C-alpha positions as CSV (number, residue, x, y, z in Angstrom):
1,M,0.0,0.0,0.0
2,R,2.9,2.3,0.7
3,Y,4.2,2.2,-2.9
4,L,0.8,2.7,-4.2
5,M,0.4,5.9,-2.1
6,L,3.9,7.1,-3.1
7,F,2.7,6.7,-6.8
8,F,-0.8,8.2,-6.2
9,L,0.4,11.3,-4.4
10,P,2.5,12.7,-7.4
11,V,-0.3,11.8,-9.9
12,M,-2.9,13.6,-7.7
13,A,-0.5,16.6,-7.3
14,L,0.0,16.9,-11.0
15,F,-3.8,16.7,-11.6
16,L,-4.4,19.4,-9.0
17,Q,-1.6,21.6,-10.4
18,S,-2.9,21.4,-14.0
19,T,-6.6,21.8,-13.1
20,L,-7.7,23.4,-9.8
21,F,-4.6,25.4,-9.0
22,G,-4.6,26.9,-12.5
23,V,-7.7,29.0,-11.5
24,Y,-5.8,30.5,-8.5
25,S,-2.6,31.6,-10.2
26,I,-1.0,34.9,-9.4
27,K,0.9,36.4,-12.3
28,N,0.9,33.0,-14.1
29,T,2.6,31.4,-11.1
30,L,1.2,28.1,-9.8
31,P,2.1,26.2,-6.6
32,D,4.3,23.2,-7.0
33,L,2.5,20.6,-4.9
34,L,4.6,17.9,-6.4
35,L,7.7,19.6,-5.2
36,V,6.2,19.9,-1.7
37,F,5.6,16.1,-1.6
38,V,9.1,15.4,-2.9
39,I,10.6,17.6,-0.1
40,F,8.5,16.0,2.5
41,Y,9.7,12.6,1.4
42,A,13.3,13.8,1.3
43,L,12.9,15.2,4.8
44,L,11.7,11.9,6.2
45,S,13.8,9.5,4.2
46,D,17.5,9.1,3.3
47,A,19.3,11.0,0.5
48,R,19.6,8.1,-2.0
49,N,15.9,7.2,-1.9
50,A,14.9,10.8,-1.9
51,A,16.9,11.5,-5.0
52,K,15.3,8.5,-6.7
53,Y,11.8,9.6,-5.7
54,G,12.5,13.2,-6.7
55,F,13.8,12.0,-10.1
56,F,10.7,9.8,-10.6
57,C,8.3,12.6,-9.7
58,G,10.1,15.1,-11.9
59,L,10.2,12.7,-14.8
60,L,6.5,12.1,-14.4
61,E,5.9,15.8,-14.5
62,D,8.1,16.2,-17.5
63,L,6.2,13.5,-19.4
64,L,2.8,14.8,-18.6
65,L,3.3,18.6,-18.6
66,G,6.8,19.5,-19.6
67,R,8.4,20.8,-22.8
68,F,12.0,19.8,-22.0
69,I,12.1,16.2,-20.9
70,G,14.5,15.7,-18.0
71,M,14.7,19.3,-16.6
72,N,12.2,18.7,-13.8
73,A,13.5,15.2,-13.2
74,L,17.1,16.5,-12.7
75,S,16.1,19.6,-10.6
76,K,13.7,17.7,-8.3
77,G,16.2,14.8,-8.0
78,L,19.0,17.1,-7.0
79,T,16.8,19.1,-4.6
80,A,15.5,15.9,-2.9
81,Y,19.1,14.7,-2.6
82,I,20.3,17.9,-0.9
83,I,17.3,18.0,1.5
84,G,17.9,14.2,2.2
85,V,21.5,14.9,3.1
86,L,20.5,17.8,5.4
87,Q,17.6,15.9,7.1
88,G,19.8,14.0,9.5
89,S,20.5,17.0,11.6
90,V,17.0,18.4,12.1
91,F,14.1,17.7,14.4
92,K,11.5,16.6,11.9
93,E,8.5,16.7,14.4
94,N,8.7,20.5,14.4
95,L,6.3,22.1,11.9
96,A,8.8,25.0,11.3
97,V,11.4,22.5,10.0
98,G,8.9,21.3,7.4
99,M,8.2,24.9,6.4
100,L,11.9,25.9,6.2
101,S,12.6,22.7,4.2
102,V,9.9,23.6,1.7
103,L,11.3,27.2,1.4
104,L,14.8,25.9,1.0
105,G,13.7,23.2,-1.4
106,T,11.7,25.7,-3.5
107,L,14.7,28.0,-3.8
108,L,17.0,25.1,-4.7
109,N,14.6,23.6,-7.2
110,Y,14.2,27.0,-8.9
111,F,17.9,27.6,-8.9
112,F,18.5,24.2,-10.6
113,L,15.7,24.9,-13.1
114,F,17.2,28.3,-13.9
115,I,20.7,26.8,-14.5
116,L,19.2,24.0,-16.6
117,S,17.2,26.5,-18.6
118,L,20.3,28.5,-19.3
119,M,22.1,25.4,-20.4
120,A,19.2,24.6,-22.8
121,M,19.4,28.1,-24.1
122,V,15.9,29.0,-23.1
123,T,15.2,32.8,-23.1
124,I,14.4,33.9,-19.6
125,D,13.1,37.2,-18.3
126,L,15.3,37.5,-15.3
127,H,13.2,40.0,-13.4
128,Q,10.0,38.0,-13.9
129,A,11.7,34.7,-13.1
130,L,13.5,35.8,-10.0
131,F,11.3,38.3,-8.4
132,A,7.7,37.5,-9.4
133,T,7.6,33.8,-10.1
134,L,10.0,32.6,-7.4
135,F,8.5,34.8,-4.7
136,Y,4.9,33.8,-5.5
137,Q,5.8,30.1,-5.9
138,A,7.6,30.1,-2.5
139,I,4.5,31.7,-0.8
140,F,2.1,29.2,-2.5
141,N,4.3,26.2,-1.5
142,L,4.5,27.4,2.1
143,L,0.7,27.9,2.3
144,L,0.2,24.3,0.9
145,A,2.9,22.8,3.1
146,T,1.5,24.1,6.4
147,P,-1.5,21.7,6.6
148,L,0.0,19.0,4.5
149,Y,3.2,18.5,6.5
150,V,1.3,17.4,9.6
151,W,-0.7,14.8,7.6
152,Y,2.4,13.6,5.7
153,Y,4.5,13.3,8.8
154,N,1.9,11.3,10.7
155,S,1.2,9.1,7.7
156,F,5.0,8.5,7.3
157,K,5.4,7.6,11.0
158,Y,2.1,5.8,11.7
159,G,0.1,5.4,8.6
160,W,0.1,4.2,5.0
161,L,3.5,5.8,4.1
162,R,5.4,4.1,7.0
163,P,8.5,2.3,5.6
164,N,8.4,-0.8,7.8
165,R,4.7,-1.3,8.2
166,E,3.6,-4.5,9.9
167,R,1.1,-6.6,7.8
């Protein structure tokens, strides 16, 4: 059941991002619910598994919504790996740790996407990209992460997402 949920969450996140959240965009900026779930997984797992899950979720996003296949996969995989490396020294039960992780993860993911876009020679409006899009996406992600972190943490410790669940 754990693996089914770990597959269902990104699919549900992509569905919500492409339908419901599109109505509530600010300056063409959408929340990245998929990134929020990847960061939560990285915060509660090890770096290697987090990178694999981030890469899988990013690839799923690229295949369903993306124009450049692999950009989201690489950026989410790298972001998850860095959060997974840093997770060993934090108190995960604290809600503020989840919120700071989402903020850091959003910044890292955006930085990696920016670098990959430059490497792919995509024309970028720097003012729009850095000040409007990143700012609004960070706020959106923090607003989503606040209620979702409590559910995700409890599910990871005691519920369906628990790694060593008894049968």
